[in-house]
Each structure stands twice: as C-alpha cells, then as structure tokens.
C-alpha positions as CSV (number, residue, x, y, z in Angstrom):
1,X,182.9,218.3,138.1
2,X,183.5,214.9,139.6
3,X,180.9,212.2,139.1
4,X,180.5,209.0,141.2
5,X,178.2,206.3,139.8
6,X,177.3,203.2,141.7
7,X,176.6,200.3,139.3
8,X,176.8,197.5,142.0
9,X,174.0,195.9,144.0
10,X,175.1,197.7,147.1
11,X,172.1,199.7,148.3
12,X,169.4,197.5,146.8
13,X,166.7,196.3,149.2
14,X,168.5,193.6,151.3
15,X,171.9,195.0,150.5
16,X,172.1,198.1,152.8
17,X,175.9,198.4,152.6
18,X,177.5,201.5,151.1
19,X,179.4,200.6,147.9
20,X,182.6,202.3,149.0
21,X,184.7,202.4,152.2
22,X,183.9,205.1,154.7
23,X,187.4,206.6,154.3
24,X,186.7,207.3,150.6
25,X,183.1,208.4,151.3
26,X,184.5,211.0,153.7
27,X,186.3,212.7,150.8
28,X,183.0,213.4,149.0
29,X,182.6,217.1,148.3
30,X,179.4,219.0,147.8
31,X,180.4,219.7,144.2
32,X,180.4,216.0,143.3
33,X,177.5,214.6,141.2
34,X,176.4,211.2,142.6
35,X,174.3,208.7,140.7
36,X,173.0,205.2,141.5
37,X,171.6,202.6,139.1
38,X,169.7,200.8,141.9
39,X,166.0,201.4,141.3
40,X,164.7,200.2,144.7
41,X,164.8,201.8,147.1
42,X,164.8,205.1,145.2
43,X,167.0,206.7,147.8
44,X,169.9,204.3,148.4
45,X,172.2,204.7,151.4
46,X,174.8,206.2,149.0
47,X,172.4,208.8,147.6
48,X,171.2,209.6,151.1
49,X,174.7,210.1,152.3
50,X,175.7,212.2,149.3
51,X,172.6,214.4,149.5
52,X,173.3,215.0,153.2
53,X,176.8,216.3,152.1
54,X,175.2,218.7,149.7
55,X,175.8,216.7,146.5
56,X,173.4,216.7,143.5
57,X,172.1,213.1,143.1
58,X,170.4,211.1,140.4
59,X,168.3,208.1,141.4
60,X,168.1,204.7,139.7
61,X,164.6,205.3,138.3
62,X,165.8,208.7,136.8
63,X,168.7,206.9,135.2
64,X,166.5,204.1,133.9
65,X,164.1,206.6,132.4
66,X,166.9,208.5,130.7
67,X,168.2,205.2,129.3
68,X,164.8,204.3,127.9
69,X,164.5,207.7,126.2
70,X,167.9,207.2,124.6
71,X,167.1,203.6,123.6
72,X,163.9,204.8,122.0
73,X,165.6,207.6,120.1
74,X,168.2,205.2,118.7
75,X,165.5,202.6,117.8
76,X,163.4,205.1,115.9
77,X,166.5,206.7,114.2
78,X,167.6,203.3,112.8
79,X,164.2,202.0,111.7
80,X,163.9,201.1,108.0
C-alpha cells in the first residue's frame, strides 16, 4: 500500500492550492491511502481530489485525535 501524507499548509483555509503538481496527482491510484494534517477545512482540496479517485482518506482532525491518544498513552506509561 502506498501512503501520501500532506504536512504542508497547502489546503488550509486561505491556502487552496494542492500540495503537489497536477502531473503527480494524476498518478494517484485508488489503492493509495491519503492523509492530511490540515485540520481546517476538514476536507482539504487534496483529500477531496483523492476521495474522488477512490482513495481511502484520513482527515487532519482524525490525525490530531490519534496523536493525542498516542501522547496520552506515552504520558501515562512514563508517569512516576
């Protein structure tokens, strides 16, 4: 499985551009997993594009929640 993750501000409110050139986006296959760390808007232009191509997507809020769960688990594991 291939995974693309956008960690840039591209797609944030006010930054409507896609984070990759169209020629690369056109190679995106439905088997690719696409994630974006941008939290607003929830569905960024990249995620909307990927979803339309049949990809499984993960939104920024979903990624942030998963990170908070991981941070909490690490915090509680290392508590004295």
